[in-house]
Every structure is written in C-alpha cells, then in structure tokens.
PyMOL Python script that loads the backbone (N, CA, C, O; Angstrom):
from pymol import cmd

cmd.read_pdbstr("""\
ATOM      1  N   UNK A   1     -16.550  -0.737  -8.667  1.00  0.00           N
ATOM      2  CA  UNK A   1     -15.195  -1.177  -8.470  1.00  0.00           C
ATOM      3  C   UNK A   1     -15.204  -2.675  -8.271  1.00  0.00           C
ATOM      4  O   UNK A   1     -15.998  -3.201  -7.491  1.00  0.00           O
ATOM      5  N   UNK A   2     -14.319  -3.365  -8.978  1.00  0.00           N
ATOM      6  CA  UNK A   2     -14.247  -4.813  -8.877  1.00  0.00           C
ATOM      7  C   UNK A   2     -13.605  -5.261  -7.581  1.00  0.00           C
ATOM      8  O   UNK A   2     -12.932  -4.490  -6.896  1.00  0.00           O
ATOM      9  N   UNK A   3     -13.827  -6.517  -7.262  1.00  0.00           N
ATOM     10  CA  UNK A   3     -13.283  -7.067  -6.021  1.00  0.00           C
ATOM     11  C   UNK A   3     -11.760  -7.046  -6.026  1.00  0.00           C
ATOM     12  O   UNK A   3     -11.136  -6.707  -5.020  1.00  0.00           O
ATOM     13  N   UNK A   4     -11.165  -7.410  -7.157  1.00  0.00           N
ATOM     14  CA  UNK A   4      -9.697  -7.412  -7.253  1.00  0.00           C
ATOM     15  C   UNK A   4      -9.113  -6.031  -7.028  1.00  0.00           C
ATOM     16  O   UNK A   4      -8.115  -5.870  -6.325  1.00  0.00           O
ATOM     17  N   UNK A   5      -9.739  -5.049  -7.627  1.00  0.00           N
ATOM     18  CA  UNK A   5      -9.249  -3.679  -7.485  1.00  0.00           C
ATOM     19  C   UNK A   5      -9.423  -3.196  -6.044  1.00  0.00           C
ATOM     20  O   UNK A   5      -8.563  -2.483  -5.527  1.00  0.00           O
ATOM     21  N   UNK A   6     -10.493  -3.567  -5.408  1.00  0.00           N
ATOM     22  CA  UNK A   6     -10.732  -3.163  -4.019  1.00  0.00           C
ATOM     23  C   UNK A   6      -9.700  -3.777  -3.076  1.00  0.00           C
ATOM     24  O   UNK A   6      -9.323  -3.149  -2.087  1.00  0.00           O
ATOM     25  N   UNK A   7      -9.248  -4.966  -3.359  1.00  0.00           N
ATOM     26  CA  UNK A   7      -8.234  -5.606  -2.524  1.00  0.00           C
ATOM     27  C   UNK A   7      -6.938  -4.819  -2.590  1.00  0.00           C
ATOM     28  O   UNK A   7      -6.313  -4.569  -1.559  1.00  0.00           O
ATOM     29  N   UNK A   8      -6.528  -4.427  -3.780  1.00  0.00           N
ATOM     30  CA  UNK A   8      -5.271  -3.687  -3.920  1.00  0.00           C
ATOM     31  C   UNK A   8      -5.368  -2.289  -3.334  1.00  0.00           C
ATOM     32  O   UNK A   8      -4.401  -1.807  -2.744  1.00  0.00           O
ATOM     33  N   UNK A   9      -6.486  -1.640  -3.477  1.00  0.00           N
ATOM     34  CA  UNK A   9      -6.667  -0.311  -2.873  1.00  0.00           C
ATOM     35  C   UNK A   9      -6.670  -0.436  -1.348  1.00  0.00           C
ATOM     36  O   UNK A   9      -6.093   0.406  -0.659  1.00  0.00           O
ATOM     37  N   UNK A  10      -7.313  -1.477  -0.818  1.00  0.00           N
ATOM     38  CA  UNK A  10      -7.312  -1.701   0.617  1.00  0.00           C
ATOM     39  C   UNK A  10      -5.926  -1.981   1.141  1.00  0.00           C
ATOM     40  O   UNK A  10      -5.561  -1.484   2.207  1.00  0.00           O
ATOM     41  N   UNK A  11      -5.143  -2.760   0.427  1.00  0.00           N
ATOM     42  CA  UNK A  11      -3.768  -3.062   0.842  1.00  0.00           C
ATOM     43  C   UNK A  11      -2.909  -1.800   0.789  1.00  0.00           C
ATOM     44  O   UNK A  11      -2.033  -1.610   1.632  1.00  0.00           O
ATOM     45  N   UNK A  12      -3.158  -0.939  -0.197  1.00  0.00           N
ATOM     46  CA  UNK A  12      -2.430   0.333  -0.289  1.00  0.00           C
ATOM     47  C   UNK A  12      -2.747   1.219   0.895  1.00  0.00           C
ATOM     48  O   UNK A  12      -1.845   1.786   1.513  1.00  0.00           O
ATOM     49  N   UNK A  13      -4.029   1.340   1.215  1.00  0.00           N
ATOM     50  CA  UNK A  13      -4.412   2.167   2.368  1.00  0.00           C
ATOM     51  C   UNK A  13      -3.871   1.595   3.664  1.00  0.00           C
ATOM     52  O   UNK A  13      -3.462   2.346   4.550  1.00  0.00           O
ATOM     53  N   UNK A  14      -3.864   0.271   3.788  1.00  0.00           N
ATOM     54  CA  UNK A  14      -3.317  -0.353   4.984  1.00  0.00           C
ATOM     55  C   UNK A  14      -1.831  -0.055   5.148  1.00  0.00           C
ATOM     56  O   UNK A  14      -1.368   0.215   6.256  1.00  0.00           O
ATOM     57  N   UNK A  15      -1.087  -0.102   4.051  1.00  0.00           N
ATOM     58  CA  UNK A  15       0.349   0.183   4.141  1.00  0.00           C
ATOM     59  C   UNK A  15       0.605   1.626   4.521  1.00  0.00           C
ATOM     60  O   UNK A  15       1.566   1.921   5.232  1.00  0.00           O
ATOM     61  N   UNK A  16      -0.247   2.532   4.053  1.00  0.00           N
ATOM     62  CA  UNK A  16      -0.110   3.961   4.412  1.00  0.00           C
ATOM     63  C   UNK A  16      -0.405   4.126   5.888  1.00  0.00           C
ATOM     64  O   UNK A  16       0.326   4.842   6.573  1.00  0.00           O
ATOM     65  N   UNK A  17      -1.438   3.497   6.400  1.00  0.00           N
ATOM     66  CA  UNK A  17      -1.783   3.611   7.818  1.00  0.00           C
ATOM     67  C   UNK A  17      -0.717   2.997   8.718  1.00  0.00           C
ATOM     68  O   UNK A  17      -0.413   3.538   9.781  1.00  0.00           O
ATOM     69  N   UNK A  18      -0.148   1.872   8.296  1.00  0.00           N
ATOM     70  CA  UNK A  18       0.940   1.249   9.067  1.00  0.00           C
ATOM     71  C   UNK A  18       2.154   2.168   9.059  1.00  0.00           C
ATOM     72  O   UNK A  18       2.829   2.326  10.076  1.00  0.00           O
ATOM     73  N   UNK A  19       2.426   2.765   7.919  1.00  0.00           N
ATOM     74  CA  UNK A  19       3.554   3.684   7.828  1.00  0.00           C
ATOM     75  C   UNK A  19       3.375   4.876   8.763  1.00  0.00           C
ATOM     76  O   UNK A  19       4.318   5.277   9.445  1.00  0.00           O
ATOM     77  N   UNK A  20       2.188   5.435   8.799  1.00  0.00           N
ATOM     78  CA  UNK A  20       1.890   6.569   9.699  1.00  0.00           C
ATOM     79  C   UNK A  20       2.071   6.153  11.144  1.00  0.00           C
ATOM     80  O   UNK A  20       2.642   6.897  11.942  1.00  0.00           O
ATOM     81  N   UNK A  21       1.590   4.974  11.483  1.00  0.00           N
ATOM     82  CA  UNK A  21       1.719   4.532  12.893  1.00  0.00           C
ATOM     83  C   UNK A  21       3.192   4.319  13.273  1.00  0.00           C
ATOM     84  O   UNK A  21       3.595   4.647  14.389  1.00  0.00           O
ATOM     85  N   UNK A  22       3.996   3.771  12.349  1.00  0.00           N
ATOM     86  CA  UNK A  22       5.421   3.636  12.640  1.00  0.00           C
ATOM     87  C   UNK A  22       6.083   4.997  12.809  1.00  0.00           C
ATOM     88  O   UNK A  22       6.911   5.185  13.700  1.00  0.00           O
ATOM     89  N   UNK A  23       5.722   5.927  11.965  1.00  0.00           N
ATOM     90  CA  UNK A  23       6.299   7.282  12.035  1.00  0.00           C
ATOM     91  C   UNK A  23       6.001   7.948  13.376  1.00  0.00           C
ATOM     92  O   UNK A  23       6.878   8.536  14.009  1.00  0.00           O
ATOM     93  N   UNK A  24       4.744   7.837  13.786  1.00  0.00           N
ATOM     94  CA  UNK A  24       4.340   8.446  15.050  1.00  0.00           C
ATOM     95  C   UNK A  24       4.964   7.768  16.261  1.00  0.00           C
ATOM     96  O   UNK A  24       5.095   8.390  17.315  1.00  0.00           O
ATOM     97  N   UNK A  25       5.350   6.501  16.127  1.00  0.00           N
ATOM     98  CA  UNK A  25       5.974   5.799  17.243  1.00  0.00           C
ATOM     99  C   UNK A  25       7.489   6.031  17.280  1.00  0.00           C
ATOM    100  O   UNK A  25       8.177   5.474  18.136  1.00  0.00           O
ATOM    101  N   UNK A  26       8.002   6.828  16.379  1.00  0.00           N
ATOM    102  CA  UNK A  26       9.419   7.164  16.389  1.00  0.00           C
ATOM    103  C   UNK A  26      10.302   6.263  15.528  1.00  0.00           C
ATOM    104  O   UNK A  26      11.527   6.365  15.583  1.00  0.00           O
ATOM    105  N   UNK A  27       9.693   5.386  14.736  1.00  0.00           N
ATOM    106  CA  UNK A  27      10.483   4.495  13.886  1.00  0.00           C
ATOM    107  C   UNK A  27      10.438   4.992  12.439  1.00  0.00           C
ATOM    108  O   UNK A  27       9.835   4.372  11.564  1.00  0.00           O
ATOM    109  N   UNK A  28      11.107   6.152  12.219  1.00  0.00           N
ATOM    110  CA  UNK A  28      11.008   6.853  10.921  1.00  0.00           C
ATOM    111  C   UNK A  28      11.557   6.032   9.768  1.00  0.00           C
ATOM    112  O   UNK A  28      10.956   6.017   8.694  1.00  0.00           O
ATOM    113  N   UNK A  29      12.683   5.348   9.956  1.00  0.00           N
ATOM    114  CA  UNK A  29      13.244   4.559   8.838  1.00  0.00           C
ATOM    115  C   UNK A  29      12.302   3.450   8.412  1.00  0.00           C
ATOM    116  O   UNK A  29      12.112   3.229   7.216  1.00  0.00           O
ATOM    117  N   UNK A  30      11.713   2.754   9.360  1.00  0.00           N
ATOM    118  CA  UNK A  30      10.744   1.702   9.028  1.00  0.00           C
ATOM    119  C   UNK A  30       9.506   2.293   8.385  1.00  0.00           C
ATOM    120  O   UNK A  30       8.932   1.691   7.477  1.00  0.00           O
ATOM    121  N   UNK A  31       9.085   3.468   8.842  1.00  0.00           N
ATOM    122  CA  UNK A  31       7.920   4.136   8.264  1.00  0.00           C
ATOM    123  C   UNK A  31       8.139   4.482   6.810  1.00  0.00           C
ATOM    124  O   UNK A  31       7.236   4.315   5.990  1.00  0.00           O
ATOM    125  N   UNK A  32       9.339   4.968   6.475  1.00  0.00           N
ATOM    126  CA  UNK A  32       9.644   5.270   5.079  1.00  0.00           C
ATOM    127  C   UNK A  32       9.657   4.015   4.234  1.00  0.00           C
ATOM    128  O   UNK A  32       9.141   4.006   3.117  1.00  0.00           O
ATOM    129  N   UNK A  33      10.255   2.936   4.773  1.00  0.00           N
ATOM    130  CA  UNK A  33      10.296   1.677   4.060  1.00  0.00           C
ATOM    131  C   UNK A  33       8.883   1.163   3.745  1.00  0.00           C
ATOM    132  O   UNK A  33       8.581   0.803   2.607  1.00  0.00           O
ATOM    133  N   UNK A  34       8.038   1.137   4.762  1.00  0.00           N
ATOM    134  CA  UNK A  34       6.669   0.638   4.585  1.00  0.00           C
ATOM    135  C   UNK A  34       5.886   1.609   3.687  1.00  0.00           C
ATOM    136  O   UNK A  34       5.058   1.166   2.891  1.00  0.00           O
ATOM    137  N   UNK A  35       6.128   2.901   3.795  1.00  0.00           N
ATOM    138  CA  UNK A  35       5.443   3.875   2.961  1.00  0.00           C
ATOM    139  C   UNK A  35       5.719   3.698   1.476  1.00  0.00           C
ATOM    140  O   UNK A  35       4.889   4.034   0.631  1.00  0.00           O
ATOM    141  N   UNK A  36       6.884   3.171   1.174  1.00  0.00           N
ATOM    142  CA  UNK A  36       7.221   2.917  -0.241  1.00  0.00           C
ATOM    143  C   UNK A  36       6.497   1.723  -0.812  1.00  0.00           C
ATOM    144  O   UNK A  36       6.539   1.504  -2.023  1.00  0.00           O
ATOM    145  N   UNK A  37       5.830   0.938   0.027  1.00  0.00           N
ATOM    146  CA  UNK A  37       5.058  -0.176  -0.491  1.00  0.00           C
ATOM    147  C   UNK A  37       3.811   0.274  -1.249  1.00  0.00           C
ATOM    148  O   UNK A  37       3.352  -0.421  -2.155  1.00  0.00           O
ATOM    149  N   UNK A  38       3.269   1.415  -0.888  1.00  0.00           N
ATOM    150  CA  UNK A  38       1.981   1.862  -1.489  1.00  0.00           C
ATOM    151  C   UNK A  38       2.055   1.955  -3.008  1.00  0.00           C
ATOM    152  O   UNK A  38       1.212   1.356  -3.675  1.00  0.00           O
ATOM    153  N   UNK A  39       3.021   2.676  -3.598  1.00  0.00           N
ATOM    154  CA  UNK A  39       3.015   2.718  -5.081  1.00  0.00           C
ATOM    155  C   UNK A  39       3.313   1.384  -5.713  1.00  0.00           C
ATOM    156  O   UNK A  39       2.857   1.100  -6.820  1.00  0.00           O
ATOM    157  N   UNK A  40       4.086   0.548  -5.010  1.00  0.00           N
ATOM    158  CA  UNK A  40       4.383  -0.800  -5.549  1.00  0.00           C
ATOM    159  C   UNK A  40       3.121  -1.652  -5.588  1.00  0.00           C
ATOM    160  O   UNK A  40       2.874  -2.353  -6.569  1.00  0.00           O
ATOM    161  N   UNK A  41       2.323  -1.594  -4.528  1.00  0.00           N
ATOM    162  CA  UNK A  41       1.084  -2.359  -4.480  1.00  0.00           C
ATOM    163  C   UNK A  41       0.125  -1.848  -5.545  1.00  0.00           C
ATOM    164  O   UNK A  41      -0.528  -2.647  -6.216  1.00  0.00           O
ATOM    165  N   UNK A  42       0.026  -0.523  -5.714  1.00  0.00           N
ATOM    166  CA  UNK A  42      -0.854   0.026  -6.735  1.00  0.00           C
ATOM    167  C   UNK A  42      -0.442  -0.401  -8.123  1.00  0.00           C
ATOM    168  O   UNK A  42      -1.298  -0.754  -8.934  1.00  0.00           O
ATOM    169  N   UNK A  43       0.861  -0.380  -8.426  1.00  0.00           N
ATOM    170  CA  UNK A  43       1.337  -0.783  -9.737  1.00  0.00           C
ATOM    171  C   UNK A  43       1.115  -2.280  -9.976  1.00  0.00           C
ATOM    172  O   UNK A  43       0.730  -2.678 -11.075  1.00  0.00           O
ATOM    173  N   UNK A  44       1.348  -3.088  -8.981  1.00  0.00           N
ATOM    174  CA  UNK A  44       1.070  -4.516  -9.085  1.00  0.00           C
ATOM    175  C   UNK A  44      -0.400  -4.760  -9.329  1.00  0.00           C
ATOM    176  O   UNK A  44      -0.770  -5.529 -10.216  1.00  0.00           O
ATOM    177  N   UNK A  45      -1.232  -4.112  -8.551  1.00  0.00           N
ATOM    178  CA  UNK A  45      -2.696  -4.267  -8.745  1.00  0.00           C
ATOM    179  C   UNK A  45      -3.172  -3.851 -10.092  1.00  0.00           C
ATOM    180  O   UNK A  45      -4.004  -4.526 -10.698  1.00  0.00           O
ATOM    181  N   UNK A  46      -2.657  -2.740 -10.581  1.00  0.00           N
ATOM    182  CA  UNK A  46      -3.051  -2.241 -11.915  1.00  0.00           C
ATOM    183  C   UNK A  46      -2.633  -3.229 -12.994  1.00  0.00           C
ATOM    184  O   UNK A  46      -3.390  -3.492 -13.928  1.00  0.00           O
ATOM    185  N   UNK A  47      -1.421  -3.778 -12.867  1.00  0.00           N
ATOM    186  CA  UNK A  47      -0.951  -4.730 -13.836  1.00  0.00           C
ATOM    187  C   UNK A  47      -1.791  -6.019 -13.832  1.00  0.00           C
ATOM    188  O   UNK A  47      -2.133  -6.543 -14.892  1.00  0.00           O
ATOM    189  N   UNK A  48      -2.114  -6.515 -12.654  1.00  0.00           N
ATOM    190  CA  UNK A  48      -2.897  -7.738 -12.579  1.00  0.00           C
ATOM    191  C   UNK A  48      -4.326  -7.545 -12.978  1.00  0.00           C
ATOM    192  O   UNK A  48      -4.920  -8.454 -13.559  1.00  0.00           O
ATOM    193  N   UNK A  49      -4.924  -6.378 -12.689  1.00  0.00           N
ATOM    194  CA  UNK A  49      -6.321  -6.133 -13.059  1.00  0.00           C
ATOM    195  C   UNK A  49      -6.410  -5.925 -14.577  1.00  0.00           C
ATOM    196  O   UNK A  49      -7.380  -6.358 -15.199  1.00  0.00           O
ATOM    197  N   UNK A  50      -5.421  -5.274 -15.171  1.00  0.00           N
ATOM    198  CA  UNK A  50      -5.435  -5.054 -16.625  1.00  0.00           C
ATOM    199  C   UNK A  50      -5.327  -6.347 -17.404  1.00  0.00           C
ATOM    200  O   UNK A  50      -5.812  -6.431 -18.532  1.00  0.00           O
ATOM    201  N   UNK A  51      -4.692  -7.367 -16.817  1.00  0.00           N
ATOM    202  CA  UNK A  51      -4.528  -8.641 -17.535  1.00  0.00           C
ATOM    203  C   UNK A  51      -5.830  -9.419 -17.616  1.00  0.00           C
ATOM    204  O   UNK A  51      -5.971 -10.283 -18.481  1.00  0.00           O
ATOM    205  N   UNK A  52      -6.783  -9.138 -16.739  1.00  0.00           N
ATOM    206  CA  UNK A  52      -8.065  -9.877 -16.736  1.00  0.00           C
ATOM    207  C   UNK A  52      -8.969  -9.456 -17.821  1.00  0.00           C
ATOM    208  O   UNK A  52     -10.074  -9.984 -17.944  1.00  0.00           O
TER     209      UNK A  52
END
""", "prot")
cmd.dss("prot")
cmd.show_as("cartoon", "prot")
cmd.util.cbc("prot")
cmd.orient("prot")
C-alpha cells in the first residue's frame, strides 16, 4: 500500500472513530455528520491516487 493511500485510509478510520465517540457521548446529530465524511474521504483519496 502506498503512502498516499495509507493517509486516506487512516483519515477514514479516524473519522469513523470520532463519529463513534460523538455517538456514545450523546451527540447523535454530530456523529452522523462526521460519519458521512468517511465515504467522501475515500472517494477523494481514490480520485487523487488514480491521477498519479
């Protein structure tokens, strides 16, 4: 796995973990908002990695 791809996968996992922590703390709306970042980050990463 390339370095660029690892960065985007790490950012995706981080957004999922942040979303879970918000959900468990009772901030469900914010958790859903942050949880929607994961597919966006993956698509952005795939687009940028494919251009290289």
